[in-house]
ROTOR-800708 format. One line per 3 residues: their letters; for each residue x, y, z of N, C-alpha, C. Coordinates in steps of 0.1 Angstrom, whole numbers, plus 5000, padded with zeros to 4 digits. Layout:
residues N
a = X/Y/Z/X/Y/Z/X/Y/Z; ...
end
This chain:
residues 396
mkf = 5321/5063/5144/5311/5052/5143/5317/5045/5133; 5318/5026/5135/5325/5019/5128/5319/5007/5130; 5316/4999/5121/5310/4989/5120/5310/4980/5107
vck = 5309/4966/5108/5307/4954/5097/5295/4951/5092; 5290/4952/5083/5275/4944/5076/5278/4939/5068; 5264/4930/5062/5264/4924/5050/5262/4935/5037
qsd = 5265/4939/5025/5260/4946/5016/5245/4943/5012; 5242/4932/5017/5226/4928/5014/5214/4935/5022; 5218/4931/5035/5212/4940/5049/5214/4955/5043
lgt = 5225/4959/5045/5224/4976/5043/5214/4978/5030; 5218/4972/5019/5209/4977/5004/5195/4976/5005; 5190/4964/5012/5175/4959/5014/5170/4971/5025
nls = 5176/4974/5034/5170/4982/5044/5173/4998/5041; 5180/5000/5031/5184/5015/5027/5171/5017/5015; 5170/5007/5007/5162/5007/4997/5148/5010/5001
lvs = 5144/5004/5014/5132/5006/5018/5127/5019/5027; 5137/5022/5033/5137/5036/5038/5139/5046/5029; 5146/5046/5020/5146/5057/5010/5132/5061/5004
rav = 5120/5054/5007/5107/5059/5000/5102/5071/5009; 5108/5069/5022/5102/5080/5027/5109/5093/5026; 5121/5095/5019/5131/5107/5016/5117/5113/5007
psr = 5116/5125/5008/5112/5134/4999/5115/5141/4989; 5112/5141/4977/5117/5145/4964/5123/5158/4963; 5112/5167/4971/5113/5182/4972/5115/5185/4985
pth = 5125/5181/4991/5127/5186/5009/5128/5202/5011; 5119/5206/5023/5116/5218/5027/5129/5223/5033; 5138/5210/5037/5148/5215/5046/5160/5202/5041
pvl = 5170/5210/5037/5181/5199/5032/5185/5188/5039; 5185/5189/5054/5186/5175/5064/5177/5162/5057; 5162/5170/5054/5155/5158/5047/5158/5148/5038
anv = 5166/5154/5029/5171/5145/5018/5179/5134/5023; 5184/5132/5035/5194/5123/5041/5183/5113/5048; 5194/5101/5049/5189/5090/5060/5200/5092/5070
lls = 5189/5088/5081/5199/5089/5095/5203/5073/5098; 5215/5074/5099/5222/5060/5103/5226/5060/5116; 5224/5049/5125/5227/5049/5142/5230/5035/5142
ade = 5242/5033/5146/5251/5022/5152/5247/5022/5166; 5244/5008/5172/5246/5007/5186/5252/4997/5190; 5267/5000/5198/5272/4990/5203/5268/4977/5213
ekq = 5260/4981/5219/5254/4973/5230/5241/4960/5223; 5235/4966/5217/5228/4959/5206/5230/4952/5194; 5242/4955/5193/5250/4952/5180/5241/4952/5168
evs = 5234/4965/5165/5227/4965/5156/5228/4978/5146; 5222/4978/5136/5224/4995/5129/5206/5000/5124; 5205/5011/5128/5192/5015/5123/5194/5026/5112
lta = 5184/5027/5102/5182/5034/5093/5168/5042/5093; 5167/5055/5092/5156/5062/5097/5156/5074/5083; 5144/5077/5075/5139/5083/5069/5128/5089/5070
fdl = 5124/5106/5069/5112/5112/5074/5110/5122/5067; 5099/5123/5061/5097/5137/5052/5085/5147/5061; 5084/5145/5073/5077/5150/5083/5062/5152/5082
slg = 5058/5139/5073/5049/5132/5069/5046/5117/5074; 5056/5110/5065/5057/5097/5063/5071/5091/5069; 5073/5082/5080/5087/5083/5083/5089/5067/5084
ikt = 5100/5060/5081/5103/5047/5084/5117/5048/5088; 5114/5036/5096/5126/5032/5104/5132/5015/5104; 5144/5013/5101/5146/4997/5099/5158/4994/5108
tfe = 5158/4983/5113/5171/4978/5121/5178/4966/5115; 5190/4964/5117/5193/4949/5112/5209/4946/5120; 5211/4937/5120/5225/4931/5128/5234/4932/5119
aqv = 5244/4937/5127/5257/4943/5123/5271/4940/5135; 5282/4938/5130/5291/4936/5138/5298/4951/5143; 5293/4961/5152/5294/4974/5159/5305/4974/5166
ete = 5316/4980/5162/5328/4984/5170/5327/4995/5177; 5323/5006/5168/5321/5019/5176/5306/5023/5171; 5300/5028/5183/5286/5035/5181/5285/5047/5176
gti = 5275/5053/5168/5277/5066/5168/5261/5069/5153; 5262/5081/5152/5252/5085/5141/5255/5098/5131; 5251/5095/5118/5254/5104/5108/5243/5106/5098
alp = 5240/5117/5092/5230/5114/5082/5235/5120/5066; 5234/5106/5061/5238/5105/5045/5228/5114/5037; 5234/5116/5026/5225/5118/5013/5218/5105/5006
akl = 5204/5103/5007/5200/5091/5007/5199/5085/4991; 5199/5093/4984/5200/5090/4969/5214/5085/4966; 5227/5095/4968/5237/5093/4967/5240/5076/4974
fnd = 5239/5077/4985/5240/5067/4996/5236/5052/4990; 5223/5054/4983/5217/5041/4982/5220/5039/4966; 5224/5048/4958/5231/5044/4946/5245/5038/4950
ivs = 5251/5042/4957/5264/5033/4957/5264/5019/4964; 5256/5022/4975/5253/5007/4980/5247/4995/4973; 5239/5000/4965/5233/4989/4954/5239/4984/4947
rlp = 5250/4992/4942/5260/4988/4934/5271/4980/4937; 5274/4982/4950/5285/4973/4957/5285/4959/4956; 5296/4952/4955/5295/4933/4955/5289/4930/4965
ege = 5283/4916/4966/5279/4911/4978/5288/4907/4985; 5284/4906/4997/5296/4904/5006/5297/4913/5021; 5308/4916/5028/5310/4923/5039/5313/4940/5036
ilf = 5307/4948/5042/5312/4962/5040/5316/4966/5052; 5328/4972/5054/5335/4980/5062/5327/4996/5062; 5322/4998/5075/5317/5014/5075/5322/5021/5087
dde = 5329/5034/5082/5337/5041/5092/5334/5056/5088; 5332/5060/5100/5334/5078/5097/5339/5084/5107; 5345/5095/5101/5353/5104/5113/5350/5118/5109
akd = 5351/5130/5116/5349/5143/5112/5364/5150/5111; 5359/5158/5099/5372/5168/5096/5370/5185/5100; 5378/5186/5106/5375/5203/5108/5378/5213/5095
tae = 5369/5218/5091/5370/5227/5080/5379/5236/5080; 5382/5242/5069/5394/5251/5071/5385/5266/5070; 5374/5266/5066/5367/5280/5069/5362/5282/5082
tss = 5357/5273/5089/5352/5273/5103/5354/5263/5111; 5366/5268/5121/5370/5256/5131/5359/5250/5140; 5347/5257/5140/5339/5252/5148/5328/5246/5143
esa = 5325/5245/5128/5316/5232/5123/5328/5223/5119; 5321/5210/5113/5328/5200/5111/5319/5191/5101; 5330/5184/5092/5321/5178/5083/5325/5162/5086
aia = 5314/5156/5083/5313/5141/5089/5315/5135/5072; 5323/5127/5073/5331/5119/5062/5327/5104/5060; 5319/5097/5056/5319/5081/5058/5323/5075/5049
tlt = 5332/5065/5053/5340/5056/5043/5331/5043/5043; 5330/5037/5032/5325/5024/5028/5336/5014/5020; 5339/5008/5027/5351/4995/5022/5345/4982/5018
cat = 5348/4980/5004/5345/4964/5003/5354/4957/4997; 5353/4947/4992/5361/4937/4987/5370/4942/4975; 5360/4950/4968/5372/4955/4956/5373/4971/4954
gry = 5368/4976/4963/5371/4993/4964/5366/5001/4975; 5367/5012/4978/5366/5024/4987/5358/5035/4983; 5347/5036/4989/5341/5050/4985/5342/5058/4997
qvr = 5338/5070/4997/5339/5083/5007/5327/5091/5005; 5314/5091/5013/5301/5101/5011/5304/5112/5021; 5303/5125/5021/5302/5136/5030/5287/5139/5035
gms = 5286/5136/5047/5271/5135/5057/5271/5148/5063; 5258/5150/5071/5256/5160/5081/5255/5154/5094; 5251/5166/5101/5253/5161/5115/5242/5156/5120
ade = 5240/5147/5127/5228/5137/5130/5217/5147/5137; 5223/5158/5146/5215/5165/5153/5204/5175/5146; 5208/5177/5134/5197/5186/5128/5183/5174/5120
fps = 5184/5162/5122/5175/5153/5117/5163/5150/5126; 5151/5155/5123/5138/5154/5132/5135/5141/5137; 5131/5140/5150/5127/5127/5151/5116/5122/5149
lpt = 5115/5109/5149/5099/5102/5143/5087/5105/5154; 5078/5108/5153/5068/5110/5163/5067/5095/5174; 5064/5096/5185/5063/5089/5193/5048/5090/5199
iqe = 5040/5078/5199/5025/5077/5207/5027/5071/5220; 5024/5076/5229/5024/5074/5244/5014/5070/5248; 5003/5076/5242/4989/5072/5249/4980/5070/5235
gqs = 4967/5065/5237/4959/5064/5225/4954/5050/5225; 4948/5045/5213/4944/5032/5210/4956/5026/5202; 4955/5012/5205/4965/5004/5203/4961/4989/5199
lei = 4966/4983/5192/4962/4968/5190/4971/4957/5180; 4969/4948/5176/4977/4941/5168/4968/4936/5158; 4972/4935/5145/4967/4928/5133/4977/4923/5128
aid = 4969/4908/5124/4977/4899/5115/4982/4903/5105; 4994/4902/5100/4999/4903/5084/4991/4897/5077; 4985/4884/5076/4977/4880/5066/4962/4890/5065
vlm = 4960/4893/5074/4946/4900/5076/4948/4917/5072; 4956/4922/5072/4961/4935/5069/4963/4933/5051; 4971/4924/5045/4972/4922/5033/4959/4919/5023
egl = 4953/4915/5032/4938/4907/5023/4932/4920/5025; 4929/4930/5035/4922/4941/5034/4928/4951/5028; 4939/4953/5028/4944/4963/5015/4942/4962/5002
rgs = 4947/4948/4997/4944/4942/4983/4931/4944/4978; 4920/4944/4988/4907/4947/4985/4902/4961/4985; 4912/4969/4990/4904/4983/4988/4915/4995/4983
lfa = 4929/4993/4983/4939/5004/4984/4940/5007/4971; 4935/4999/4961/4937/5005/4941/4926/5015/4943; 4916/5015/4946/4902/5025/4947/4904/5039/4951
tsg = 4916/5041/4959/4918/5055/4962/4920/5064/4953; 4919/5075/4958/4921/5088/4946/4933/5093/4946; 4938/5097/4936/4949/5103/4932/4952/5119/4934
det = 4939/5123/4932/4938/5141/4933/4940/5144/4946; 4948/5150/4948/4954/5156/4962/4944/5166/4966; 4934/5175/4960/4923/5183/4962/4913/5176/4968
kqi = 4909/5160/4969/4903/5154/4974/4910/5147/4986; 4912/5154/4992/4926/5150/5005/4919/5136/5011; 4905/5138/5018/4902/5126/5023/4901/5114/5019
ltg = 4899/5116/5004/4894/5103/4993/4909/5096/4990; 4924/5104/4993/4934/5099/4989/4940/5087/5000; 4930/5085/5008/4932/5075/5020/4923/5061/5021
vhv = 4928/5051/5025/4917/5042/5031/4911/5046/5045; 4898/5043/5044/4892/5045/5057/4890/5031/5067; 4897/5028/5073/4895/5019/5087/4884/5018/5095
kvh = 4878/5009/5098/4872/5007/5109/4873/4994/5118; 4876/4998/5131/4878/4986/5139/4869/4983/5144; 4863/4971/5144/4855/4966/5152/4858/4957/5160
pet = 4845/4949/5172/4854/4941/5178/4857/4928/5175; 4854/4926/5163/4856/4913/5161/4860/4912/5143; 4858/4925/5139/4866/4926/5126/4872/4938/5122
fef = 4877/4939/5109/4885/4951/5105/4875/4955/5091; 4873/4967/5091/4869/4972/5075/4876/4984/5069; 4878/4975/5055/4890/4985/5051/4879/4991/5040
aat = 4879/5006/5032/4870/5014/5026/4878/5025/5017; 4876/5023/5005/4883/5033/4996/4875/5040/4985; 4874/5051/4981/4866/5056/4967/4873/5067/4963
dgh = 4872/5071/4951/4878/5080/4944/4865/5088/4937; 4853/5087/4942/4843/5095/4938/4837/5088/4925; 4841/5078/4920/4838/5071/4907/4833/5056/4909
rla = 4840/5050/4922/4836/5035/4924/4845/5037/4940; 4838/5024/4943/4842/5022/4956/4845/5007/4963; 4855/5005/4970/4859/4989/4974/4856/4988/4991
vte = 4851/4982/4997/4851/4977/5009/4853/4962/5009; 4863/4961/5023/4864/4949/5022/4865/4944/5040; 4861/4937/5042/4860/4931/5058/4864/4919/5062
tas = 4872/4921/5070/4884/4910/5076/4878/4906/5088; 4880/4889/5093/4880/4888/5104/4892/4895/5114; 4891/4895/5124/4903/4898/5136/4914/4891/5135
hpe = 4914/4877/5129/4927/4871/5130/4922/4858/5119; 4934/4858/5112/4933/4850/5104/4927/4832/5107; 4919/4826/5099/4919/4810/5100/4927/4803/5098
aeg = 4931/4793/5108/4942/4787/5109/4941/4778/5097; 4951/4769/5093/4949/4759/5077/4960/4751/5090; 4955/4736/5093/4959/4728/5099/4968/4727/5112
eee = 4968/4743/5117/4972/4747/5129/4961/4753/5139; 4968/4754/5152/4961/4759/5161/4954/4774/5154; 4942/4776/5160/4938/4792/5156/4947/4799/5163
apk = 4948/4810/5159/4955/4823/5163/4949/4828/5177; 4953/4833/5185/4946/4836/5201/4940/4847/5196; 4926/4847/5202/4918/4860/5202/4922/4869/5211
pse = 4918/4881/5209/4921/4894/5219/4915/4887/5234; 4920/4890/5244/4915/4885/5255/4904/4894/5262; 4904/4907/5255/4893/4917/5259/4885/4923/5247
pre = 4872/4925/5243/4869/4928/5232/4875/4944/5229; 4879/4942/5217/4881/4960/5211/4870/4971/5211; 4871/4981/5217/4860/4992/5214/4864/4996/5195
ffe = 4850/5002/5193/4850/5006/5178/4856/5020/5175; 4868/5019/5168/4870/5033/5163/4877/5030/5148; 4877/5043/5143/4880/5047/5128/4893/5053/5125
mti = 4897/5059/5114/4909/5064/5110/4912/5063/5095; 4915/5074/5088/4917/5074/5073/4933/5075/5072; 4937/5067/5064/4950/5065/5068/4957/5067/5050
par = 4966/5076/5049/4969/5080/5037/4977/5070/5027; 4968/5066/5013/4976/5053/5005/4988/5054/5005; 5002/5062/5002/5008/5060/5000/5017/5054/5016
alr = 5012/5059/5024/5017/5049/5037/5013/5035/5039; 5006/5036/5032/4998/5017/5032/5005/5012/5022; 5012/5018/5012/5017/5012/5003/5032/5007/5010
ele = 5035/5015/5017/5050/5012/5020/5047/5004/5030; 5038/5002/5039/5033/4989/5052/5031/4977/5042; 5027/4977/5027/5026/4968/5022/5036/4963/5019
rma = 5043/4968/5017/5060/4964/5010/5066/4957/5024; 5068/4964/5037/5069/4959/5051/5065/4947/5054; 5054/4946/5051/5044/4934/5057/5047/4922/5042
amg = 5051/4924/5031/5055/4914/5021/5072/4907/5029; 5076/4917/5034/5087/4912/5038/5088/4901/5053; 5076/4904/5058/5073/4896/5072/5067/4883/5068
gkg = 5071/4873/5079/5065/4859/5078/5051/4859/5081; 5048/4847/5075/5034/4843/5074/5032/4842/5092; 5017/4850/5094/5012/4846/5111/5020/4857/5121
eai = 5028/4866/5116/5034/4874/5121/5022/4884/5123; 5023/4895/5134/5015/4906/5138/5021/4918/5136; 5013/4926/5133/5018/4944/5134/5012/4949/5140
als = 5019/4959/5149/5012/4963/5162/5011/4979/5157; 4999/4985/5164/4992/4996/5158/4991/5004/5170; 4995/5018/5163/4992/5026/5177/4990/5039/5173
ldp = 4977/5044/5176/4969/5054/5172/4968/5068/5180; 4972/5079/5178/4968/5092/5185/4959/5104/5177; 4952/5109/5180/4948/5120/5171/4955/5124/5159
gqi = 4955/5122/5148/4965/5129/5137/4974/5121/5136; 4978/5111/5141/4993/5103/5142/4989/5087/5145; 4997/5077/5132/4994/5068/5135/5008/5058/5134
afe = 5012/5047/5142/5023/5043/5141/5022/5027/5138; 5028/5019/5128/5028/5006/5129/5045/5000/5131; 5043/4988/5137/5057/4984/5142/5057/4969/5137
lsn = 5065/4965/5130/5066/4948/5125/5084/4944/5127; 5082/4939/5139/5100/4931/5141/5106/4941/5141; 5115/4943/5131/5125/4954/5133/5121/4966/5123
qrl = 5110/4967/5120/5106/4978/5112/5097/4986/5118; 5098/5000/5116/5085/5009/5121/5085/5018/5110; 5069/5022/5109/5065/5034/5100/5054/5042/5107
tsr = 5054/5052/5106/5045/5064/5111/5040/5071/5104; 5028/5079/5103/5020/5084/5093/5010/5094/5101; 5011/5106/5095/5000/5115/5098/4988/5107/5090
tle = 4976/5108/5100/4958/5103/5094/4955/5115/5087; 4947/5113/5080/4942/5124/5073/4928/5130/5077; 4926/5141/5081/4917/5147/5087/4903/5152/5081
gqy = 4891/5149/5085/4877/5150/5080/4868/5141/5080; 4858/5145/5074/4845/5134/5077/4848/5125/5062; 4849/5112/5069/4849/5104/5052/4834/5098/5049
pny = 4832/5100/5034/4817/5098/5031/4812/5085/5037; 4800/5088/5036/4791/5075/5044/4787/5066/5033; 4797/5059/5030/4799/5050/5019/4785/5036/5017
gql = 4782/5038/5031/4775/5023/5035/4761/5027/5025; 4754/5039/5023/4746/5044/5016/4745/5042/5006; 4757/5043/5000/4757/5039/4984/4754/5027/4977
ipr = 4757/5016/4988/4755/5000/4980/4741/4998/4981; 4734/4994/4969/4720/4991/4968/4718/4976/4978; 4706/4977/4985/4704/4964/4992/4693/4953/4984
sfe = 4688/4958/4971/4683/4946/4962/4689/4947/4946; 4686/4937/4941/4692/4938/4925/4683/4930/4914; 4680/4939/4906/4668/4930/4895/4678/4920/4889
rqi = 4693/4922/4885/4697/4915/4877/4709/4906/4885; 4713/4897/4879/4727/4891/4888/4735/4879/4877; 4745/4883/4877/4754/4873/4867/4766/4869/4876
tve = 4766/4855/4869/4779/4849/4878/4789/4841/4866; 4798/4849/4867/4809/4842/4857/4825/4842/4862; 4830/4835/4854/4847/4831/4858/4855/4844/4859
rrk = 4859/4848/4870/4867/4859/4871/4876/4862/4861; 4887/4849/4859/4900/4850/4852/4894/4853/4839; 4883/4843/4831/4878/4844/4819/4876/4861/4814
lls = 4865/4865/4823/4861/4877/4824/4874/4886/4820; 4881/4887/4831/4892/4897/4832/4901/4897/4818; 4905/4885/4815/4913/4884/4803/4905/4887/4791
ale = 4892/4885/4791/4885/4892/4777/4884/4907/4778; 4886/4913/4790/4888/4929/4794/4900/4933/4789; 4909/4926/4792/4923/4927/4789/4926/4930/4773
ris = 4922/4919/4768/4922/4917/4751/4913/4931/4744; 4902/4931/4748/4895/4944/4744/4898/4957/4746; 4904/4957/4754/4908/4972/4761/4918/4976/4750
ila = 4924/4966/4745/4935/4975/4735/4927/4981/4723; 4919/4981/4722/4911/4988/4712/4896/5002/4717; 4900/5001/4734/4890/5009/4735/4895/5020/4732
dkk = 4887/5032/4734/4889/5046/4732/4895/5053/4744; 4908/5056/4742/4915/5058/4753/4912/5071/4763; 4904/5081/4751/4895/5095/4761/4885/5091/4771
nni = 4877/5078/4766/4867/5074/4771/4869/5061/4779; 4877/5051/4772/4884/5041/4777/4869/5032/4784; 4859/5028/4772/4846/5026/4778/4845/5013/4772
vkf = 4839/5005/4779/4834/4990/4772/4822/4986/4775; 4814/4980/4768/4801/4979/4767/4797/4966/4772; 4789/4962/4782/4784/4949/4788/4772/4947/4781
sid = 4767/4937/4771/4754/4933/4766/4752/4918/4773; 4745/4924/4781/4736/4908/4792/4725/4902/4784; 4728/4891/4781/4720/4884/4770/4715/4871/4781
seg = 4702/4874/4785/4699/4863/4797/4691/4852/4789; 4687/4852/4777/4681/4839/4768/4690/4833/4764; 4704/4836/4759/4714/4833/4757/4722/4825/4769
qkl = 4722/4830/4777/4731/4829/4789/4743/4833/4785; 4743/4845/4781/4759/4851/4776/4764/4865/4779; 4773/4868/4785/4778/4882/4786/4788/4885/4775
rls = 4785/4893/4765/4788/4899/4756/4794/4913/4758; 4809/4915/4754/4816/4927/4756/4819/4932/4742; 4817/4947/4739/4821/4953/4730/4828/4968/4730
vea = 4834/4971/4723/4840/4982/4723/4840/4988/4708; 4837/5003/4706/4838/5008/4696/4850/5023/4696; 4858/5020/4685/4868/5030/4688/4870/5040/4676
adv = 4864/5051/4674/4864/5057/4661/4878/5059/4656; 4879/5054/4643/4891/5057/4633/4898/5046/4640; 4897/5040/4646/4907/5028/4650/4904/5014/4645
gsg = 4891/5013/4651/4885/4998/4649/4877/4992/4661; 4870/4979/4664/4862/4976/4671/4864/4961/4678; 4861/4958/4685/4862/4945/4693/4849/4940/4701
eea = 4849/4925/4697/4837/4921/4706/4843/4905/4714; 4836/4902/4725/4841/4889/4731/4827/4884/4737; 4825/4871/4739/4813/4866/4742/4816/4852/4755
lda = 4814/4855/4767/4815/4845/4774/4799/4840/4780; 4804/4825/4787/4794/4817/4792/4791/4822/4807; 4779/4825/4812/4773/4832/4824/4765/4827/4830
qis = 4759/4825/4841/4746/4821/4846/4740/4836/4848; 4727/4839/4840/4722/4855/4842/4708/4850/4846; 4705/4860/4858/4691/4862/4861/4686/4876/4860
ges = 4673/4877/4856/4669/4889/4851/4668/4891/4836; 4661/4904/4836/4665/4904/4821/4676/4909/4815; 4677/4910/4802/4690/4913/4794/4688/4931/4793
ldi = 4701/4932/4790/4703/4948/4794/4718/4951/4786; 4716/4967/4784/4731/4969/4778/4734/4978/4790; 4745/4978/4793/4755/4990/4803/4767/4990/4802
afn = 4777/5000/4802/4790/5002/4799/4793/5007/4812; 4809/5003/4812/4818/5011/4820/4832/5013/4818; 4837/5021/4827/4854/5024/4826/4860/5010/4825
vky = 4867/5005/4813/4873/4993/4815/4885/4992/4824; 4892/5002/4826/4903/5003/4837/4896/5001/4851; 4885/5006/4854/4879/5002/4868/4876/4989/4868
ame = 4869/4984/4861/4863/4971/4859/4875/4960/4858; 4887/4962/4852/4898/4953/4854/4903/4953/4867; 4908/4965/4874/4911/4967/4886/4902/4961/4896
slk = 4889/4958/4899/4883/4954/4907/4885/4939/4904; 4887/4936/4892/4885/4919/4887/4897/4915/4893; 4909/4920/4892/4923/4914/4896/4921/4915/4913
nlg = 4916/4925/4920/4918/4922/4933/4909/4918/4941; 4897/4911/4934/4887/4902/4939/4891/4887/4943; 4900/4885/4936/4906/4870/4940/4899/4856/4944
sqe = 4888/4855/4937/4882/4844/4938/4881/4839/4923; 4879/4823/4923/4875/4819/4910/4865/4821/4903; 4852/4828/4909/4839/4835/4902/4835/4844/4909
vqv = 4829/4853/4900/4824/4869/4905/4813/4867/4903; 4802/4878/4909/4791/4879/4909/4788/4894/4905; 4781/4898/4893/4780/4912/4889/4762/4915/4891
kln = 4761/4923/4904/4744/4928/4904/4745/4940/4901; 4734/4943/4894/4727/4952/4891/4712/4956/4889; 4710/4965/4888/4694/4969/4884/4692/4976/4871
tat = 4697/4989/4868/4695/4996/4856/4708/4997/4851; 4709/5003/4841/4717/5010/4831/4725/5020/4838; 4718/5025/4846/4724/5040/4849/4726/5042/4868
spv = 4725/5028/4873/4723/5026/4887/4737/5020/4894; 4742/5021/4902/4754/5015/4904/4755/5000/4905; 4766/4994/4901/4769/4980/4900/4779/4975/4910
vlt = 4772/4962/4918/4782/4957/4925/4789/4943/4923; 4801/4944/4923/4809/4932/4922/4813/4922/4934; 4810/4911/4936/4816/4903/4948/4821/4890/4946
plg = 4831/4885/4953/4835/4875/4951/4828/4862/4957; 4827/4852/4953/4820/4838/4953/4829/4829/4965; 4827/4833/4976/4834/4825/4986/4845/4835/4991
gtk = 4854/4831/5001/4866/4835/5007/4864/4853/5014; 4872/4860/5012/4867/4873/5024/4859/4881/5017; 4854/4887/5025/4838/4896/5024/4845/4905/5013
mth = 4840/4908/5004/4846/4924/4995/4832/4926/4985; 4833/4940/4988/4819/4945/4979/4830/4959/4968; 4828/4958/4958/4834/4966/4946/4822/4970/4943
llm = 4820/4987/4943/4811/4990/4936/4814/5001/4926; 4807/4999/4911/4812/5008/4900/4801/5017/4894; 4804/5030/4889/4792/5038/4887/4793/5034/4871
pvq = 4780/5032/4863/4783/5026/4852/4784/5042/4843; 4790/5038/4830/4791/5049/4820/4780/5052/4812; 4775/5064/4807/4761/5065/4801/4767/5061/4788
lrs = 4758/5051/4779/4759/5047/4766/4753/5060/4755; 4763/5061/4748/4758/5071/4735/4748/5062/4726; 4740/5071/4721/4732/5064/4712/4733/5062/4699
end
């Protein structure tokens, strides 16, 4: 195999696929990336696969001789990322080992303007193929729609692997909308987006010719974070193709492909957790509230991480306070539009800040009933988002 490519192209794509390389591979070949050169298409592809998450990318190159090789991901990435900008000549050859004539060791040589490096690889025959989806559900989703849906939900997934179904985002595909939901048992985030983004000064994106059938799946958060990175590299208005089989999902964007297992099990019926009516409502500037929480969280007790919200309906003020034993205390007061009676309520400050960071509007509404019932945060305008927080019991 022999080709010439840009250091930036090889480095960028290698960095992306390397995120699917397992830290503790169950088989030695999984610690590698598969590199393939296609002489007819004049392109090179890189693939990494941990048997659950797989990423494949393709980029243009001047391919003289096609072929495949598996190279150690970390070493290969470390070398390429440090090479100077410019063209790289990649060449490999098979050397017969002295010990066993029937086996051969592949050696890849990278030559740049300042030097030459050799990396010992493995046979590509041992590398597992990425799953293919022949039948099942398929659709396209605009990058803008996907990014908005993930921004409003992905942060609320659980990091506890014993709660496997909660480590993913539950996606419902309706005929005209997408719904993204995530919960870790203490909070809930639901985002509803239109099937196609609204055009700004341009013709509206074409709608599907036929209404879609409803279906749903739970996708691991790890796969969706990698998908976010891929989507961030794509252009505005581009679409991602989604294919779904029982237990498997694939996303394709121009020259990139991501495959992942879906999570099995019944996702919680989160809709019944959201209150239908509220006795109190607060409207406040999102950035001011977030900034106040960021300041006051410095003094929050790291064990409890609690901030108290004192709702002053008479003075139309939202007062924040923390008490940290043997450390100190802090208070903040914000102007707010408040309806309903005054109330003291407390939250995990980390959860409150993460919701505010991802709501993305100028003003937010905080809707609540009592000091112990679920509280709902929604943006004023923009994408339909519902963030639910469970309050923390205040000590007397």
